[in-house]
C-alpha positions as CSV (number, residue, x, y, z in Angstrom):
1,X,95.7,19.2,40.8
2,X,96.5,20.8,37.5
3,X,99.5,18.4,37.0
4,X,97.2,15.5,37.9
5,X,94.6,16.7,35.4
6,X,97.2,17.0,32.7
7,X,98.6,13.5,33.3
8,X,95.1,12.0,33.1
9,X,94.2,13.9,30.0
10,X,97.5,12.7,28.3
11,X,96.8,9.1,29.3
12,X,93.3,9.1,28.0
13,X,93.3,11.5,25.0
14,X,96.5,10.0,23.6
15,X,95.1,6.4,24.0
16,X,98.2,5.3,25.9
17,X,96.7,2.1,27.5
18,X,95.8,0.7,24.1
19,X,99.2,1.6,22.7
20,X,100.8,-0.3,25.7
21,X,98.5,-3.2,25.1
22,X,99.4,-3.4,21.4
23,X,103.1,-2.9,21.7
24,X,104.0,-4.2,25.2
25,X,101.4,-6.8,25.9
26,X,98.2,-7.2,28.1
27,X,99.9,-6.7,31.4
28,X,101.2,-3.2,30.5
29,X,97.9,-2.3,28.8
30,X,95.9,-3.3,31.9
31,X,98.3,-1.5,34.2
32,X,97.9,1.8,32.4
33,X,94.1,1.4,32.3
34,X,94.1,0.7,36.0
35,X,96.4,3.7,36.5
36,X,93.9,6.0,34.7
37,X,91.0,4.8,36.9
38,X,93.1,5.1,40.1
39,X,94.2,8.7,39.2
40,X,90.6,9.6,38.4
41,X,89.5,8.3,41.8
42,X,92.3,10.3,43.4
43,X,91.3,13.4,41.5
44,X,87.7,13.1,42.5
45,X,88.7,12.6,46.2
46,X,90.9,15.7,46.2
47,X,88.8,18.0,44.0
48,X,85.8,19.9,45.2
49,X,82.6,17.9,44.6
50,X,79.9,19.3,42.3
51,X,76.8,17.8,40.6
52,X,77.5,14.4,39.1
53,X,76.6,13.5,35.5
54,X,73.2,11.8,36.1
55,X,72.6,11.4,32.4
56,X,75.4,9.0,31.7
57,X,75.3,7.4,35.1
58,X,71.7,6.4,34.5
59,X,72.4,5.2,31.0
60,X,75.4,3.2,32.1
61,X,73.6,1.7,35.1
62,X,70.6,0.5,33.0
63,X,72.9,-0.8,30.2
64,X,75.2,-2.7,32.5
65,X,72.4,-4.0,34.8
66,X,70.0,-5.2,32.2
67,X,72.7,-6.6,29.9
68,X,74.1,-8.6,32.9
69,X,70.9,-10.7,33.1
70,X,71.9,-12.8,30.1
71,X,75.7,-12.4,30.4
72,X,77.4,-15.8,30.5
73,X,81.0,-14.7,30.5
74,X,83.4,-14.3,33.4
75,X,81.9,-12.4,36.3
76,X,85.2,-10.8,37.2
77,X,85.5,-9.3,33.7
78,X,82.0,-7.8,33.8
79,X,82.4,-6.4,37.3
80,X,85.8,-4.9,36.4
81,X,84.4,-3.1,33.4
82,X,81.3,-2.0,35.4
83,X,83.3,-0.5,38.2
84,X,85.9,1.1,36.0
85,X,83.3,2.8,33.8
86,X,81.5,4.3,36.8
87,X,84.7,5.7,38.2
88,X,85.4,7.1,34.8
89,X,82.1,8.9,34.7
90,X,82.1,10.2,38.2
91,X,85.8,11.3,38.4
92,X,86.0,12.2,34.7
93,X,83.1,14.6,34.9
94,X,84.7,16.5,37.7
95,X,87.9,16.6,35.6
96,X,86.3,17.6,32.3
97,X,84.5,20.6,34.0
98,X,87.9,22.2,34.5
99,X,89.3,21.6,30.9
100,X,89.2,24.8,28.8
101,X,88.7,24.8,25.0
102,X,92.3,25.7,24.5
103,X,93.6,22.9,26.7
104,X,91.4,20.3,25.0
105,X,92.5,21.7,21.6
106,X,96.2,21.3,22.4
107,X,95.9,17.7,23.7
108,X,93.8,16.6,20.6
109,X,96.2,18.5,18.3
110,X,99.3,16.7,19.7
111,X,97.5,13.4,19.5
112,X,96.5,14.0,15.9
113,X,100.1,14.8,14.9
114,X,101.0,11.2,15.8
115,X,99.2,10.3,12.6
116,X,101.6,12.3,10.5
117,X,104.6,11.0,12.4
118,X,103.5,7.4,11.6
119,X,102.9,8.3,8.0
120,X,106.4,9.7,7.4
121,X,108.5,7.5,9.7
122,X,106.6,4.2,9.8
123,X,104.8,3.8,6.4
124,X,102.7,0.7,6.1
125,X,101.3,-1.3,3.2
126,X,97.7,-0.6,3.8
127,X,98.3,3.2,3.5
128,X,95.8,4.1,6.2
129,X,97.3,5.7,9.3
130,X,96.1,6.1,12.9
131,X,99.0,7.2,15.1
132,X,98.2,6.9,18.8
133,X,94.7,5.7,18.0
134,X,95.7,2.4,16.2
135,X,92.4,2.4,14.2
136,X,92.2,4.8,11.3
137,X,88.5,5.4,11.7
138,X,89.0,6.3,15.4
139,X,91.9,8.6,14.4
140,X,89.6,10.2,11.9
141,X,87.1,10.9,14.6
142,X,89.7,12.5,16.8
143,X,90.7,14.8,13.9
144,X,87.1,15.8,13.1
145,X,86.3,16.5,16.8
146,X,89.4,18.7,17.0
147,X,88.5,20.4,13.8
148,X,85.1,21.2,15.1
149,X,86.7,22.6,18.3
150,X,88.7,25.1,16.2
151,X,85.5,27.1,15.6
152,X,85.6,28.0,19.3
153,X,89.1,29.6,19.2
154,X,89.4,33.3,19.1
155,X,93.1,33.3,17.9
156,X,92.7,33.3,14.1
157,X,96.2,32.1,13.2
158,X,95.9,29.2,15.8
159,X,92.4,28.4,14.4
160,X,93.7,28.2,10.8
161,X,96.7,26.2,11.8
162,X,94.5,23.8,13.7
163,X,92.1,23.5,10.8
164,X,95.0,22.7,8.4
165,X,96.6,20.1,10.7
166,X,93.3,18.3,11.7
167,X,92.2,18.2,8.0
168,X,95.6,16.9,6.8
169,X,95.9,14.3,9.5
170,X,92.3,13.3,9.1
171,X,92.8,12.7,5.4
172,X,95.8,10.5,6.1
173,X,93.4,8.2,7.9
174,X,91.4,7.9,4.7
175,X,88.3,7.6,6.7
176,X,85.1,8.1,4.6
177,X,83.3,9.2,7.7
178,X,85.9,11.9,8.4
179,X,85.4,13.3,4.8
180,X,81.6,13.3,5.0
181,X,81.5,15.1,8.4
182,X,84.3,17.5,7.3
183,X,82.2,18.6,4.3
184,X,79.1,18.9,6.5
185,X,80.9,21.0,9.2
186,X,82.3,23.4,6.6
187,X,78.8,23.9,5.2
188,X,77.6,24.7,8.8
189,X,80.6,27.1,9.2
190,X,79.2,29.3,6.5
191,X,76.3,30.0,8.8
192,X,78.8,31.5,11.2
193,X,80.5,33.6,8.6
194,X,80.8,33.5,4.9
195,X,84.5,34.2,5.4
196,X,84.8,30.5,6.4
197,X,84.7,29.7,2.7
198,X,88.5,30.3,2.8
199,X,88.9,26.7,4.0
200,X,88.4,25.7,0.4
201,X,91.6,27.5,-0.4
202,X,93.3,25.7,2.5
203,X,92.0,22.5,1.0
204,X,94.1,23.0,-2.1
205,X,97.2,23.4,0.1
206,X,96.2,20.3,2.1
207,X,95.8,18.2,-1.1
208,X,99.1,19.4,-2.3
209,X,100.6,18.3,1.0
210,X,99.2,14.9,0.5
211,X,100.8,14.7,-2.9
212,X,104.2,15.6,-1.4
213,X,103.8,13.0,1.3
214,X,102.8,10.4,-1.3
215,X,106.0,11.2,-3.2
216,X,108.1,10.8,-0.1
217,X,106.7,7.7,1.5
218,X,104.2,6.3,-1.1
219,X,100.8,6.3,0.6
220,X,99.8,3.2,-1.4
221,X,96.2,3.6,-0.5
222,X,93.3,2.7,-2.9
223,X,91.1,5.5,-1.4
224,X,93.9,8.1,-2.1
225,X,94.0,6.8,-5.7
226,X,90.2,7.2,-5.9
227,X,90.6,10.8,-4.6
228,X,93.2,11.6,-7.2
229,X,91.0,10.1,-9.9
230,X,88.1,12.2,-8.8
231,X,90.3,15.3,-8.9
232,X,91.5,14.4,-12.3
233,X,87.9,13.6,-13.5
234,X,88.8,10.0,-14.1
235,X,86.5,7.0,-13.7
236,X,86.1,5.6,-10.2
237,X,84.5,2.3,-9.5
238,X,81.4,2.5,-7.4
239,X,82.2,-0.9,-5.9
240,X,85.5,0.4,-4.7
241,X,84.0,3.5,-3.0
242,X,81.3,1.5,-1.2
243,X,83.5,-1.5,-0.3
244,X,83.5,-2.6,3.3
245,X,80.2,-0.8,4.0
246,X,79.1,-0.6,7.6
247,X,75.5,-1.3,6.6
248,X,76.5,-4.8,5.7
249,X,78.0,-5.3,9.2
250,X,74.9,-3.9,10.9
251,X,72.7,-6.3,8.9
252,X,74.5,-9.3,10.5
253,X,73.0,-8.3,13.9
254,X,69.4,-7.3,13.1
255,X,67.9,-10.8,13.7
256,X,69.3,-10.9,17.2
257,X,67.9,-7.5,18.0
258,X,64.5,-8.5,16.7
259,X,64.6,-11.6,18.8
260,X,65.1,-9.8,22.1
261,X,64.4,-6.0,21.8
262,X,63.2,-5.5,25.4
263,X,66.0,-6.9,27.4
264,X,68.7,-7.4,24.8
265,X,70.9,-10.4,24.4
266,X,73.4,-9.9,27.2
267,X,76.6,-8.0,27.8
268,X,79.4,-8.3,25.2
269,X,77.3,-10.2,22.7
270,X,77.5,-7.5,20.0
271,X,81.2,-6.6,20.5
272,X,82.6,-9.4,18.4
273,X,84.6,-10.8,21.3
274,X,82.3,-13.7,22.4
275,X,81.4,-15.2,19.1
276,X,82.4,-15.7,15.5
277,X,80.3,-12.9,14.1
278,X,82.1,-9.6,13.7
279,X,81.2,-6.8,16.1
280,X,78.3,-4.6,15.3
281,X,80.3,-1.4,14.8
282,X,77.4,0.8,15.9
283,X,77.0,2.0,19.5
284,X,73.3,2.5,19.2
285,X,72.8,-1.0,17.9
286,X,75.1,-2.4,20.6
287,X,73.1,-0.8,23.4
288,X,69.7,-2.1,22.1
289,X,71.3,-5.4,21.2
290,X,72.9,-6.0,24.5
291,X,70.8,-4.0,27.0
292,X,67.5,-3.6,25.3
293,X,65.1,-0.8,24.5
294,X,65.3,1.1,27.8
295,X,68.9,2.2,27.8
296,X,68.7,2.6,24.1
297,X,65.9,5.2,24.3
298,X,67.7,7.0,27.1
299,X,70.9,7.1,25.1
300,X,68.9,8.5,22.2
301,X,67.4,11.0,24.6
302,X,70.9,12.0,25.7
303,X,71.9,12.9,22.2
304,X,68.6,14.7,21.5
305,X,69.4,16.8,24.5
306,X,72.9,17.6,23.2
307,X,71.6,18.4,19.7
308,X,68.8,20.6,21.0
309,X,70.9,22.7,23.3
310,X,73.9,22.9,21.1
311,X,71.6,24.2,18.3
312,X,69.9,26.6,20.8
313,X,73.3,28.1,21.7
314,X,74.7,28.0,18.2
315,X,75.3,31.7,18.1
316,X,77.4,31.7,21.3
317,X,79.1,28.3,20.8
318,X,78.8,27.0,17.2
319,X,81.5,24.4,17.8
320,X,79.2,22.4,20.2
321,X,76.8,21.4,17.5
322,X,79.7,20.5,15.2
323,X,81.3,18.3,17.9
324,X,77.9,16.7,18.6
325,X,77.5,15.9,15.0
326,X,81.0,14.4,14.8
327,X,80.4,12.2,17.9
328,X,76.9,11.1,17.0
329,X,77.9,10.1,13.4
330,X,81.1,8.4,14.5
331,X,79.1,6.2,17.0
332,X,77.1,5.0,14.0
333,X,80.3,3.2,12.9
334,X,81.9,2.4,16.3
335,X,80.6,0.3,19.2
336,X,83.2,1.3,21.9
337,X,81.5,4.1,23.7
338,X,81.8,2.2,27.0
339,X,85.3,1.0,26.3
340,X,87.2,3.9,24.8
341,X,87.5,6.3,27.7
342,X,88.1,9.4,25.5
343,X,84.7,9.0,23.8
344,X,82.9,9.3,27.1
345,X,85.1,12.2,28.2
346,X,84.6,14.3,25.0
347,X,80.8,13.6,25.2
348,X,80.7,14.9,28.8
349,X,82.8,17.9,27.8
350,X,80.1,18.9,25.3
351,X,77.4,18.3,27.9
352,X,79.2,20.5,30.5
353,X,79.7,23.4,28.0
354,X,75.9,23.3,27.5
355,X,75.4,23.4,31.3
356,X,77.6,26.5,31.5
357,X,75.7,28.2,28.7
358,X,72.4,27.5,30.5
359,X,73.8,29.0,33.7
360,X,74.9,32.1,31.9
361,X,71.5,32.4,30.3
362,X,69.8,31.9,33.7
363,X,72.0,34.5,35.3
364,X,71.3,37.0,32.5
365,X,67.6,36.5,32.8
366,X,67.7,37.0,36.6
367,X,69.8,40.2,36.2
368,X,67.3,41.5,33.6
369,X,64.4,40.8,35.9
370,X,66.1,42.5,38.8
371,X,66.7,45.6,36.7
372,X,63.1,45.7,35.5
373,X,61.9,45.4,39.1
374,X,64.0,48.4,40.1
375,X,62.7,50.4,37.3
């Protein structure tokens, strides 16, 4: 079972189906996607059954069901996505329950290193790198999620190494979202220990590494030029910094949301696939835009749950609130929660860590009560 789990994690967390789709064609991409779902079904069949993830199952059921009422695309396409997602949630939740912090850390670390490999050996004109994840913003999320996870590691050298790699690889994506969340997480880390201010010293080393990489391959990225100008206290155009703002993209979809806020506009209408308008690039807006207010409120409730309990257990597991922040902010700029399997898996991993902490708390309270009764 361990080998099966490792194979599934590699396929999902390294985004191999999308790589196959982009490099080898739709047939190979679909085959790997089907392989993941088949292996998850097999894993669920062989593994001991525990409590399913009712949160995401209910969210997905309402989203897919309500959005299907106005769906006018191919029925086969919809059913295929519907079934695959439910297998992912049911089988994936059993799998993710058995993934440790260290195991998740190593998989994400290896995935992030693909960004550096692409930068050095396959430099591109745009100067923004993504490695296995194809999209720089997605790659930036993977790096910041892994960076948050390092605060759960007990091995200090491994923790510092992970922070260095995730920060460097994240900066190579030149994702503004990555930089904003990275700064926020480091401010939060000071609550854990003032010693975490040492990351500022690591930052100097990281920026020096970027300069070396720039000399070797020529990053040729406007955002890197802006960063150097900021460091050198030179003028930076506000227009360049705010160029390609997500808020402009969201605004293109507000009218459709206002027209049908209760039941939405139908499945796949906000993804950018069925029309000329670009995708909404916001999971929250996609859910209310396609499935209406009910799954949207439930989805918000799910994240309120993650925020509340991750803050509640901050002392024991500070990395959970950091990961929750990373995921929730990333979903403001990405609409593929139901398509990118790794997004659902990492969300469920956070959720299950909270479940474990609640059990520990319950067991501790029960033990305390029993001791008090004996006394």
